[in-house]
N, C-alpha and C positions, 0 to 999 in steps of 0.2 A: 869136443872135449869128452873124454871117457869118464863115466860115473861109476865108481865102485859100489859094491853092495853096501858097505858101511855108510857112505855118504847118502846113498839112496834111502837107506833106512832112516837116517836122521831127518832127512827132508820130509819123508812121508810121515814120520811121527810128529814133527812140528806142525804139518798141515792138519793131521788128525786132531792135534791139541787145539788148534785155532777153530776148527769146525765144532769140536765138542764144547769149547768155551762159548762160542756164539749160540749153540743149541741151548746150553745151560742158561745163558743170559736171557735168551728169548723165552724159555720156559718160565723163568722167574718173572719176567715182565707180563706174560700171559696170566700167571697166577695172581699177580697184583693188579692187573688191569691198567698199569701206568706205563707211559713212555720212558725211555732212558732219560733220567734227569740231568745227566752231565751236559754242560754247555758245549763241550767239544762235539757232541753228536749232531747238534742243530743250534748254532749260535743265535739265529733269528728267533727261533721258538723260545730259547732261554731268555732272551732280552724281553720278549713279550710277557713271559711268565713273571719275570721280575717286576715289570711295571704293573701287572695285574695284582700281584701279591701286595705291592706297596699301596695300591688303591684300596684293596680289601682291608688292609690295616688301618688306613685313614677312615674308611667307612665304619669300622668297628669303634674307633675313637669317637667319631661323630655320634654314633648310636649310643654310646655310654653317656655322652654329653646330653643328648636328647632325653634319655631316660632320667638323668639327674634334673634336667630342666622341668620335665613333666612332674617329677616328684616335688620339687620346690614349689611349683605353681599350684599343685594340688593342695599342699599345706597352706600356701598363701590364700587360696580360695576358701578353705575351711576357716582360717583365722578371720578373714574379712566377713564371712557369713556370721561368725560369732559377734564381731564388732558391729555389724549392721543390726543384729538383734538387740544388742546393748543400746545402740543409738535410738532404736524405736522405743525401747523402754524409757530412756531419758525423755524422749518426746512426750510419751504418755504421762510421765511425772510432771513435766512442765505444763501440760494441758490441765492436769488435775490441780496443780498449784495455782493456776490462773483463775480458778473458779472462786467466786465470792462465798460459796457455801463450804469451802474447806475450813475445817476447824483447826485450832492450834495443835490438837492431838493428831489430826490428820496430817498436818505439815511435818510434825516430828516423825511420823511413820514414813512419809515420803522422803524425808532427809535420810533416814536410816537405810532405805532402799537405794537411794542415790549413792551413798557412801560405799555400800557393798558393790554396786555396779561399777563404781570408779575403780576399785581394786581389780575387778574382772577385766575392765578395759585395759588397764596397764599390763596385766598378764597376757592378754591377747595381742597387744601391740609388741610384746617382747617374745612372741612365739618363734620357735626355731624349726628347721627342717629335720629330716632323718639323720643328717650328719652333725646336727647340733649347731648349725650356722644360723644366725638370726635372719628372719625374713624381711625385716623392715629397717635395716641399718645402713642401707646403701652399700658402699664398698668398704666401710670401716671395719666390719667384723665385730664391733663392740656391742654390748647390750644397748639397744637403741634408746630406750626411755628410762630415765632415773627419776624417782619420786623424792623430792627434797623439800626444804623449808619454803622455797619459792614456787612450789608446785612441780609439775612434771616437766622435765626438760629433755630435749632431743640431743643425744650424744653421737648420732650417726652423721652421715654426710648426704649430699644431694645426688649421689651417683646411683646407678642401678647395676647389680651384678648381671653379667652376660656370659653366655657360653657359645662356642662356635658350633653351628649346625652343619655347615658345609665349608668348602674351601673359601667361599666368598660371603657367606651369610652368618650373622650373629643373632642371638635371641636373648632378650631380657628375661631373667628368671624370677624377678620380684619387683616390687615397687619400694621406693624409699619412704621412711616414716614421715619426712617433711611433706611429701605429696599427699599421703593418705590422711594424716591427722592434723597437719598445720597449714593446709592450703585449701580450706573449705570456702568456696565462693559465697559471698553474702550479698544481700540486696544493695548495700552501699558500695559494693565493688571491692571492699577490703577482703583480705584472706583471714578466715577464722581459724583459731586453734581449738580443737575439740576438747583438750584437757582443760583449757581455760574456761571454755563454755561450761564444762561440768562443774568446775570450782565456782563459777558464777551462780549456777543453779543451786548448788549446795548452800552458798552464802545467802541466796534469796530465800532459802527455807530456814535460815538461822536468825535468831534475834541478835541485834535489833532490826536488821534489814527486813526480816519477815513481816514486821508490823508496819514498816514504812510503806508509803503510797507513791505511785508515779505522778499523781496530781491531786489537787484539793481545791474545792470551791469554798469561798468565804463571803458571807453577807456583810456589807458595809465596811467592816474594819477587821484587821488582824495583824499579828506580829510574825514576821519572818526572821528567823535566827539562823544565820549560816553556821555550819559546824566545821569551820576551817581551823587550821593550826596557826601558830604565831608566824610561820614563814609566809603565809598567804598563798592563795590559789585562785584559779579562775572559777567563776560560778556563772552559769548561764541558764536561762529558762524562758519560756514563753508566757507572757502576761496577757491575759484576755480580760478586758474590763467592759464597761457599758458602751464605750465608743469604738472598740475594736481590739486588735491584738498587735503586740510588738515583741521583738526578741530583746531581752535584757542581758547584757554582758558586763561583768565587772570583776575586778581583782579584789578579793576580800581576805581578811585576816581576822584572827580571834580578837574580839574587842575593838574592831575597826570597821564597822559596817557603813561608814560614810560614803565611800564610792558606790556602794550598791544603792543607797537612797538617792544619790545624785543621778544614777543611770535610770532609776524608775521615774524620777521627776522629769528627766530629759525626754521621756516617751509619754508623758502625761497627756499631751494633746492627742495622741493616737489611742490611748487606752482609757483615759478618764480616771486613772488611779494616781493618787499622790502618796508621798512617803516622807518620813522623817526618822531620825535616829531616836531610839527609845531612851528614856531617862537613865537606864543602867548602862547604856552604851554597848549593849550586846547584840541588839537586833534592830529591825527596821519596822516601824509602825506604818501600815499601809491602809489607805482609806479610799473608798468609792462611795460617793454621796448617794444614799438610798438605792444602792445597787450592789450586785455581787461581782466578784472577780475570781479568776482561776489562775493558778500557777501550775504549769505542766512542762513536759519535755525538758527536764533538768539535765544539765551536763556539768561535770566538775573536773578540775585538774587533779583532784586527789584520788583516794582509793574508792573505786566505784562499788566495792563490796561493803560499804558503810553508808548510812544516811548522810546526805550532803547538807540538809537543813531541816529545821522544824517549822511548822506553821500552826498557829493557834488563833481562833476567833477571839475578839475582844469586845467589850461593851463601850458605852459612851465615855467612861472614865479611863479607858485603856487597860482595864483589868481583864485577865483571861476568863472567858465564860464558857469554854468548851474544852474538848479533848485536844491535847497537844500531839500532833501527828508528825512523824518523820517523813521526809520526802526522799525518794531514791533516784539514782541516776537512770536516765531513760534506757541505758544499755542493759539494765537489769529489770526492766518491766516484764510482766508476764507475757505480753505479746512479743517482746523482743526475744525472750527465752524460747517460746514456741516456734517463732520464725527461725531462730538460729539452729535449733535441733531439726527442724524441717529441712533446712539447707544441708545440714550434716548428713541426714538420712539419704537425701538425693545424691550427695557427693559420694558417699560410701557405696551406693548402688552403682554409680558410674565406675568407681575404682574396681569393684568386683567384676563388672562387665569387662574391663580392660584385662584383668587377670585371666578371666575366662577365655578371652580372645587369644592371649598369649599361650594358654594351655592348649587351645585347639591347634595353634601353629606348631607347638611341640609334638602333638600327636600326628599331625600331617608330616612333619619331618621324620618321625619314626617310621611311618608307612613308606615314605619316599626312600629312606635309607635301606629299609628292608627289601624293597623292590630292586634298588641299585645293587645290593649285595647278591641277590639272586642272579642278576645279569652277570656280575663279575664271576660268580661261582660257575655259571654256565660257560663263560669264556675260558676260565682256567681249566675246566674239565675238558673243553675242546682241545686245549693244548697239551694237557697232561695225560688224558685217557688214551689208551692204546687202541689201534684199529685191530681188533681181535681176529677178524677174518683174514686180513693181510698177514698178520703175524703167524697164524696157523698155516697159511699157504707157504710162507717162508720157512717155517719149522719143518713142514713135510718135505720141502725141497732139500733142506740141509740134512735131514735124516736119510733121504734117498742118496744124496751125494756121499754122505759118510759111508753108507752101506756099500755103494759101488766102489768107492775108493779103497775100502778095506779088502773087498774081494779082489780088486786089481792088484793091490799090494801083495796079498797072499800068493796070488798066481805068479806075479813077476818075481817075487823074492824066492820062490821055490824052483825057479828055472836055473839049470846049470849049463856048462859048456857042452856037455854030452847031448843035451836036448837040442842044441843048435847043430851039432855035428850029425845028428840023425837026420 
């Protein structure tokens, strides 16, 4: 086939354009240090890059979650530190209140301190994180604790907020208020509520419960008067007389102490104490012949934050001859208060240790995610980054090819028929 000058020129110019385009593209990639990002140039590399970028995005999201978890757990740790300090102060108040040397003025000062600490405790329990989300509300997002006429109540739920740390791992970012403040293990096995314990302590420092006693000894005879309402309620106590001890249980109502007298007489063989209803029908006259007896460990089906009965010594005629003292429920004795806040202090220390462990896990996840991101970045760089030495060699080859092609084109295009005839 014969090629004319015009067709030859067009072909040559097209080839020069391709070479120049490749040179320009190669120079651009050398200046940026990156491979050609187009999938058409290397489909396998493009697929690998896409997978790496997707993993990098996931790692970025997990890292944000880990930072948020670490922030929430740090706030929770600070809040629990404050709550623990408050709990220790309540324990100190309970210990001081248990002392027989504490004066009424001293009890008033302790009560004022306890009321102020109660407000601080509610504020700490309602603490939020940097985003304004409550730390101890579980999954509800509500203000966890509300102070009302019935005391402090929990408005949250039993869940725990969690965040995803990896494709397969989740991490709790807080504890719920029920676990921290309403599940305090006690010696009896029941779960204690810290806010109720605080209200019990304040009640024990307030008249008339402050003047009531957990037990009382009586010589020879005395009158026990239950402080029950008309509806009636259970009353129990340990009666210790000259023969021994027995547990007395009876259902009592205002103006109806007969069942209580009957229960005492039923145990008379064990205790050596007899009883009868007083002339006014309000109380029970108790008698131990030439001996003393003790009433202790009281329990009541009514409000434990009020005296459950009164006990007064009497003479041979049945007239009161000494101080009438109130008796308090065993749940609100000084020893019980000290023990309860001791349990609360230990429980809060365990809760803070758990938050600390979760915080350490969040930090470990952050370190692992940072290392994982570095590896992904290295892998992406290996796929994206240009082999500069190979690119320069290729560029030099293209430049030489271009130069040789141009010289050949000039020489061939300048040749005429007369050059061949010669």
